[in-house]
C-alpha positions as CSV (number, residue, x, y, z in Angstrom):
1,M,0.0,0.0,0.0
2,R,2.9,2.3,0.7
3,K,3.9,2.0,-2.9
4,F,0.6,3.5,-4.1
5,R,0.5,6.5,-1.5
6,L,2.8,8.8,-3.6
7,P,0.9,8.4,-6.9
8,V,-2.5,8.8,-5.0
9,W,-1.3,12.0,-3.4
10,L,0.0,13.3,-6.7
11,C,-3.3,12.6,-8.4
12,C,-5.3,14.4,-5.7
13,G,-2.9,17.4,-5.9
14,L,-3.4,17.6,-9.6
15,L,-7.1,17.4,-9.3
16,L,-7.2,20.1,-6.7
17,V,-5.0,22.5,-8.7
18,G,-7.0,21.8,-11.9
19,G,-10.3,22.3,-10.1
20,A,-9.1,25.6,-8.7
21,G,-7.9,26.7,-12.1
22,I,-11.2,25.9,-13.7
23,A,-13.1,27.7,-10.9
24,A,-10.8,30.7,-11.4
25,G,-11.4,30.6,-15.1
26,Q,-15.2,30.5,-14.6
27,T,-15.0,33.4,-12.2
28,L,-12.9,35.6,-14.6
29,G,-15.3,34.7,-17.3
30,R,-18.3,35.9,-15.5
31,P,-19.2,39.6,-16.5
32,I,-19.8,42.6,-14.4
33,V,-22.8,44.7,-15.1
34,V,-22.1,48.4,-15.3
35,V,-25.2,50.6,-14.5
36,P,-25.1,54.4,-15.2
37,I,-26.7,56.5,-12.3
38,D,-26.2,60.0,-14.1
39,G,-28.6,62.9,-14.5
40,T,-31.9,63.1,-12.7
41,V,-33.1,60.0,-10.8
42,D,-36.6,59.2,-12.2
43,D,-38.7,56.3,-13.1
44,G,-36.8,55.7,-16.4
45,M,-33.6,55.1,-14.3
46,A,-35.6,52.8,-12.0
47,H,-36.7,50.8,-15.1
48,L,-33.0,50.6,-16.2
49,V,-31.7,49.4,-12.8
50,E,-34.5,46.8,-12.4
51,R,-33.8,45.5,-15.9
52,S,-30.0,45.4,-15.1
53,V,-30.4,43.5,-11.9
54,T,-32.6,40.9,-13.6
55,E,-29.9,40.4,-16.3
56,A,-27.2,40.2,-13.8
57,N,-29.0,37.5,-11.8
58,Q,-29.7,35.5,-15.0
59,Q,-26.1,35.7,-16.2
60,H,-24.7,35.0,-12.7
61,A,-22.6,38.1,-12.9
62,R,-19.6,38.7,-10.7
63,A,-20.9,42.1,-9.6
64,I,-23.0,45.1,-10.3
65,V,-21.1,48.3,-10.5
66,L,-23.0,51.7,-10.3
67,N,-21.3,54.6,-12.0
68,V,-22.7,57.5,-10.1
69,N,-22.8,61.3,-11.0
70,S,-26.2,62.7,-10.2
71,P,-27.8,65.7,-8.4
72,G,-30.7,63.5,-7.2
73,G,-34.4,63.4,-8.2
74,L,-37.5,61.5,-7.3
75,V,-37.5,59.8,-3.9
76,E,-40.0,57.2,-5.0
77,A,-37.7,56.2,-7.9
78,A,-34.7,56.0,-5.5
79,F,-36.8,53.7,-3.3
80,A,-37.6,51.4,-6.3
81,I,-33.9,51.3,-7.3
82,R,-32.8,50.6,-3.7
83,D,-35.2,47.6,-3.5
84,A,-34.1,46.3,-6.8
85,L,-30.4,46.5,-5.9
86,F,-31.2,44.6,-2.6
87,S,-32.7,41.8,-4.6
88,A,-29.4,41.3,-6.5
89,Q,-27.8,37.9,-6.1
90,E,-24.2,39.4,-6.5
91,P,-22.3,42.1,-4.8
92,V,-23.2,45.7,-5.6
93,Y,-20.4,48.3,-5.8
94,A,-20.6,52.0,-6.6
95,Y,-18.1,54.5,-8.0
96,V,-18.9,58.2,-7.3
97,G,-17.2,60.1,-10.2
98,G,-18.8,63.4,-9.3
99,R,-21.8,63.9,-7.1
100,A,-24.1,61.6,-5.3
101,Y,-26.8,64.0,-3.8
102,S,-30.2,63.5,-2.4
103,A,-31.9,60.4,-4.1
104,A,-28.5,59.5,-5.6
105,A,-27.0,59.3,-2.1
106,L,-29.5,56.7,-1.0
107,I,-28.8,54.6,-4.2
108,T,-25.0,54.8,-3.5
109,L,-25.5,53.7,0.1
110,T,-27.1,50.6,-1.2
111,A,-23.8,49.4,-2.5
112,N,-21.6,47.0,-0.5
113,R,-18.6,49.1,-1.2
114,I,-18.2,52.7,-2.3
115,V,-15.2,54.1,-4.2
116,M,-15.0,57.8,-4.8
117,A,-13.0,60.0,-7.2
118,P,-10.9,62.9,-5.7
119,G,-13.1,66.0,-5.5
120,A,-16.3,63.9,-5.4
121,S,-19.1,64.4,-2.8
122,I,-22.0,62.6,-1.3
123,G,-25.0,63.7,0.9
124,A,-27.3,66.7,0.8
125,A,-30.5,64.6,0.9
126,E,-33.0,66.8,2.7
127,P,-36.4,66.0,1.2
128,I,-38.8,68.5,-0.5
129,P,-41.1,69.4,1.1
130,A,-39.1,69.2,4.2
131,T,-42.0,68.2,6.5
132,V,-41.5,66.4,9.8
133,K,-43.2,63.3,8.2
134,T,-41.1,63.2,5.0
135,I,-37.8,63.8,6.9
136,S,-38.6,61.1,9.4
137,A,-39.5,58.6,6.7
138,L,-36.5,59.3,4.5
139,R,-34.1,59.3,7.4
140,A,-35.3,55.9,8.4
141,E,-34.6,54.7,4.8
142,F,-31.0,56.1,4.9
143,E,-30.3,54.7,8.3
144,S,-31.5,51.2,7.6
145,T,-29.7,51.2,4.2
146,A,-26.4,52.2,5.9
147,E,-26.9,49.7,8.7
148,R,-27.5,46.9,6.4
149,N,-24.0,47.4,4.7
150,K,-22.2,47.9,8.1
151,R,-22.0,51.7,7.9
152,D,-22.8,54.2,10.6
153,P,-26.6,54.9,10.5
154,K,-26.1,58.1,12.4
155,I,-24.0,59.5,9.6
156,A,-26.6,58.5,6.9
157,G,-29.3,60.0,9.0
158,A,-27.4,63.4,9.1
159,M,-27.5,63.5,5.3
160,V,-31.3,63.8,5.6
161,D,-32.0,65.5,8.9
162,K,-30.2,68.6,9.9
163,N,-31.1,68.1,13.6
164,V,-28.9,65.1,13.9
165,D,-25.9,66.1,16.0
166,L,-22.6,65.2,14.4
167,P,-20.1,67.9,15.4
168,Q,-17.1,66.1,14.0
169,Y,-18.4,66.3,10.5
170,K,-20.9,69.2,10.3
171,R,-22.2,72.3,12.1
172,A,-25.4,72.2,14.0
173,G,-28.6,72.9,11.9
174,T,-26.9,71.9,8.6
175,I,-27.3,68.9,6.2
176,L,-24.3,66.6,6.0
177,T,-22.4,66.4,2.7
178,F,-19.1,64.5,2.6
179,N,-16.2,65.2,0.4
180,T,-14.1,62.2,-0.6
181,E,-11.6,62.5,2.2
182,D,-14.3,62.7,4.9
183,A,-16.3,59.9,3.3
184,V,-13.3,57.6,3.5
185,R,-12.4,58.7,7.0
186,S,-15.9,58.0,8.3
187,G,-16.2,54.6,6.7
188,I,-18.9,55.6,4.1
189,A,-16.5,55.0,1.4
190,S,-13.8,52.3,1.2
191,G,-11.3,54.0,-1.0
192,T,-10.5,56.5,-3.7
193,A,-9.8,56.1,-7.4
194,P,-9.2,58.8,-10.1
195,T,-11.1,56.9,-12.8
196,F,-13.7,54.3,-13.2
197,D,-11.2,51.8,-14.5
198,D,-9.0,52.4,-11.4
199,A,-12.0,51.7,-9.2
200,I,-12.6,48.5,-11.1
201,A,-9.1,47.4,-10.4
202,Q,-9.4,48.3,-6.8
203,L,-12.5,46.2,-6.5
204,H,-10.5,43.2,-8.1
205,L,-12.7,43.1,-11.0
206,S,-10.0,43.8,-13.7
207,G,-10.2,41.6,-16.7
208,A,-13.9,40.6,-16.3
209,P,-16.1,41.1,-19.3
210,R,-18.4,44.2,-18.9
211,I,-22.0,44.5,-19.8
212,G,-22.7,48.2,-20.2
213,E,-26.4,48.9,-19.6
214,S,-28.1,51.8,-21.3
215,F,-31.6,53.4,-21.4
216,S,-34.1,52.1,-23.9
217,W,-35.4,54.6,-26.6
218,A,-38.6,55.3,-24.6
219,E,-36.6,55.9,-21.4
220,A,-34.0,58.1,-23.2
221,L,-36.8,60.1,-24.9
222,A,-38.7,60.6,-21.6
223,R,-35.4,61.7,-19.9
224,F,-34.6,64.0,-22.8
225,A,-38.1,65.6,-22.9
226,T,-38.2,66.2,-19.1
227,D,-35.0,68.3,-19.2
228,P,-36.0,71.8,-18.1
229,V,-34.7,73.3,-21.3
230,V,-36.4,70.9,-23.6
231,S,-39.5,71.1,-21.5
232,G,-39.5,74.9,-22.0
233,L,-39.2,74.6,-25.7
234,L,-42.0,72.1,-25.9
235,L,-44.2,74.4,-23.8
236,T,-43.3,77.3,-26.1
237,V,-44.2,75.4,-29.2
238,G,-47.4,74.2,-27.6
239,M,-48.5,77.7,-26.6
240,L,-47.5,79.2,-29.9
241,G,-49.6,76.6,-31.7
242,L,-52.6,77.3,-29.6
243,L,-52.1,81.1,-30.0
244,I,-51.9,80.8,-33.8
245,E,-54.9,78.4,-33.8
246,M,-56.9,81.1,-32.0
247,Q,-56.3,83.4,-34.9
248,T,-56.3,81.2,-37.9
249,L,-58.7,78.3,-36.9
250,H,-57.1,76.1,-39.6
251,A,-56.4,73.2,-37.1
252,I,-52.8,72.8,-38.3
253,A,-51.2,75.0,-35.7
254,G,-53.5,73.5,-33.1
255,V,-52.4,69.9,-34.0
256,V,-48.8,71.0,-33.7
257,G,-49.4,72.7,-30.4
258,I,-51.3,69.8,-28.9
259,G,-48.7,67.4,-30.1
260,A,-46.0,69.4,-28.3
261,L,-48.1,69.5,-25.1
262,A,-48.8,65.8,-25.4
263,L,-45.1,65.0,-25.6
264,F,-44.5,67.3,-22.6
265,F,-47.0,65.6,-20.4
266,G,-46.5,62.1,-21.6
267,S,-42.8,62.2,-20.9
268,H,-43.3,63.6,-17.4
269,V,-45.8,61.0,-16.6
270,Y,-43.6,58.2,-17.9
271,A,-40.6,59.5,-16.0
272,G,-42.6,59.7,-12.8
273,F,-42.7,63.4,-12.2
274,S,-46.5,63.5,-12.6
275,N,-49.4,61.2,-12.6
276,G,-52.7,60.5,-14.4
277,F,-54.5,63.2,-12.6
278,V,-52.2,65.8,-14.1
279,A,-52.7,64.3,-17.5
280,V,-56.5,64.3,-17.1
281,L,-56.3,68.0,-15.9
282,A,-54.3,68.9,-19.1
283,V,-56.8,67.2,-21.4
284,L,-59.7,69.0,-19.7
285,G,-57.8,72.3,-20.1
286,L,-57.2,71.6,-23.8
287,L,-60.8,70.7,-24.3
288,G,-61.9,74.0,-22.6
289,I,-59.6,76.0,-25.0
290,L,-60.8,74.0,-28.1
291,W,-64.5,74.4,-26.9
292,E,-63.9,78.2,-26.8
293,L,-62.3,78.3,-30.3
294,H,-64.5,76.0,-32.2
295,V,-67.8,75.5,-30.5
296,V,-68.8,78.6,-28.5
297,P,-66.3,81.3,-29.6
298,G,-66.5,84.6,-27.8
299,H,-68.2,83.4,-24.6
300,G,-64.8,83.4,-22.6
301,L,-65.6,81.2,-19.7
302,P,-64.6,77.9,-21.3
303,G,-61.4,79.3,-22.6
304,I,-60.5,80.9,-19.3
305,L,-61.1,77.8,-17.3
306,G,-59.3,75.7,-19.8
307,G,-56.3,78.0,-19.7
308,V,-56.2,77.9,-15.9
309,A,-56.5,74.1,-15.9
310,L,-53.7,73.7,-18.5
311,F,-51.4,76.1,-16.6
312,A,-52.0,74.2,-13.3
313,A,-51.3,70.9,-15.0
314,V,-48.0,72.2,-16.5
315,L,-47.0,73.3,-13.1
316,F,-47.9,70.1,-11.3
317,A,-46.2,68.0,-14.1
318,F,-42.7,69.0,-12.8
319,G,-43.7,67.6,-9.4
320,L,-43.1,69.1,-5.9
321,P,-39.3,68.6,-5.9
322,F,-38.9,70.7,-9.0
323,F,-41.8,73.2,-8.3
324,F,-39.6,76.3,-8.6
325,V,-38.0,74.8,-11.8
326,G,-41.5,74.5,-13.2
327,I,-42.2,78.1,-12.5
328,E,-39.0,79.2,-14.2
329,T,-39.7,77.1,-17.2
330,I,-43.3,78.2,-17.6
331,A,-42.2,81.9,-17.3
332,T,-39.4,81.3,-19.9
333,A,-41.9,79.6,-22.3
334,I,-44.4,82.5,-22.0
335,V,-41.8,85.1,-22.7
336,L,-40.4,83.1,-25.7
337,T,-43.9,82.7,-27.1
338,V,-44.7,86.4,-26.9
339,I,-41.4,87.3,-28.5
340,V,-41.6,84.7,-31.4
341,F,-45.2,85.6,-32.1
342,T,-44.5,89.3,-32.2
343,L,-41.4,88.9,-34.5
344,V,-43.3,86.7,-36.9
345,V,-46.1,89.2,-37.3
346,R,-43.8,92.2,-37.6
347,A,-41.3,90.5,-39.9
348,V,-43.8,89.4,-42.5
349,P,-46.8,91.7,-42.2
350,Q,-47.8,91.4,-45.8
351,N,-47.4,87.6,-46.0
352,A,-50.5,85.7,-46.7
353,W,-49.9,83.5,-43.8
354,A,-49.1,86.3,-41.4
355,Q,-52.2,88.1,-42.4
356,R,-54.2,85.3,-40.9
357,L,-52.5,86.1,-37.6
358,A,-53.3,89.7,-37.5
359,L,-54.9,92.5,-39.6
360,A,-52.4,93.8,-42.1
361,A,-50.9,97.2,-41.5
362,A,-51.7,98.5,-45.0
363,Q,-54.9,97.5,-46.9
364,G,-54.3,95.4,-50.0
365,P,-56.3,95.0,-53.3
366,D,-58.7,92.7,-51.6
367,Y,-60.0,95.4,-49.2
368,V,-62.3,98.3,-49.9
369,A,-60.6,101.7,-49.3
370,S,-63.6,103.9,-50.1
371,A,-64.0,106.9,-48.1
372,D,-67.7,106.6,-48.0
373,Y,-69.3,103.3,-47.0
374,R,-72.9,104.5,-47.0
375,E,-73.7,102.6,-50.1
376,L,-73.2,99.4,-48.3
377,R,-76.2,100.0,-45.9
378,G,-78.7,97.2,-46.4
379,R,-76.3,95.0,-48.5
380,V,-75.9,91.4,-47.5
381,G,-72.8,89.2,-47.3
382,T,-71.0,86.4,-45.4
383,A,-68.9,86.5,-42.3
384,V,-65.4,85.3,-43.5
385,S,-64.1,85.2,-40.0
386,F,-65.6,85.0,-36.5
387,L,-67.1,88.3,-35.6
388,R,-66.4,88.8,-31.9
389,P,-67.3,91.6,-32.4
390,A,-64.8,92.8,-35.1
391,G,-63.8,90.7,-38.1
392,I,-63.9,90.3,-41.8
393,A,-67.0,90.0,-44.1
394,S,-67.3,89.3,-47.8
395,I,-69.9,91.8,-49.2
396,E,-70.4,91.6,-53.0
397,G,-67.2,89.7,-53.4
398,K,-65.1,92.3,-51.4
399,R,-63.4,91.7,-48.0
400,I,-64.4,94.4,-45.6
401,G,-63.7,94.9,-42.0
402,V,-67.0,95.0,-40.0
403,L,-68.3,95.2,-36.5
404,T,-71.3,93.7,-34.7
405,E,-73.4,95.4,-32.0
406,G,-71.6,93.3,-29.5
407,E,-72.9,89.9,-30.3
408,F,-71.0,87.0,-31.6
409,I,-71.5,85.9,-35.2
410,A,-70.0,82.6,-36.4
411,Q,-67.8,82.3,-39.4
412,G,-69.9,81.6,-42.6
413,T,-73.0,83.2,-41.3
414,P,-75.0,85.4,-43.7
415,I,-74.9,89.1,-42.5
416,R,-76.6,92.3,-43.4
417,V,-75.2,95.9,-43.1
418,V,-77.4,97.7,-40.7
419,R,-75.5,100.9,-40.0
420,V,-72.5,102.9,-41.3
421,E,-70.7,105.4,-39.1
422,G,-67.8,106.8,-41.1
423,A,-65.3,104.0,-41.7
424,R,-67.1,101.6,-39.2
425,I,-69.6,99.2,-40.7
426,F,-72.0,97.4,-38.4
427,V,-73.7,94.2,-39.4
428,E,-76.2,91.7,-38.0
429,P,-76.9,88.1,-38.8
430,V,-79.6,87.5,-41.5
431,T,-82.2,85.4,-39.7
432,S,-84.5,84.8,-42.6
């Protein structure tokens, strides 16, 4: 038996070494899933993270790595991302290359290890509105998340609640925000790395295949359209379309305006900034305006109520965390609308299209310029535009500016000239 001991031990050793090599090869062959946490935290980002975690679990990935640079966003979306990351079957790491504020700070604290770039920062997570209830709820989320990953929950709570006493890191009455050095010193972060690749090396993930997750076209469109600048442009196009539609009643400008507003509200609902109530309020506002334009023009009340409802819907679409951003965007859109509309009318006053927006400064060949209109008394014609009370009528084939006695006359209604006072021609509808 002694003769066989050495060969047996050699075979066992070779099997152990081979098995270890195969296991190492399998480990190195498993990918890491890289998830971008950049820009505003919204439902589009939550969809991306949930999809990424599912893929990582299916492919038995070595790790999920969050590449974080975000000013924050919606707390509800951060909760969804946090829950999705906690369901991951592999370790979760985070690299903060710039900022991890507010909702992004909670997402970052979900990671098992955090590596930060020099000059990065994390914290500043006081909720909006900062009520006692919202602060208490969000503080509990931060503290439980930190405690789960063996971090000081008091430090995490100080990022949310300025009443948390932490004199070694912040002044009383202020929200905690860590720079990279303080984050490492406090144990929130485990190290520093100048680049994402250096962080991957520090996490012992070098050489592993990478799966780079990206937003779907719907998520990317929603995130693009909810940008304050793009939102302002959509609102400008929408208001310009409605304003031009009020003058032309050709429906083309109205369709363009309603399309721009639909994209604005649809993207905000999809991204999680607003909900179905806001969309319904916007639809009711548009219906009120269209009712005023095409059903009962001149009455005023449907248009006024529709305008108020539409304005409120636009404001609510930004959500409470971005209430003041919404006000700034709406104000900018209104100013741009007025400027563009004025420039178009002034730049091409004699253009046939522009003449549909406002009365031309000089009368053209289609208009009667006679000094004496008394001959028109008793003549009949047709209202070319809505008379509310002023507008254009066609009398004996000539376009003439007319007035009513204050009543509204719809476009296409037969009219009769009842009185002429100098250049003012008063008409009434022909009832029989």
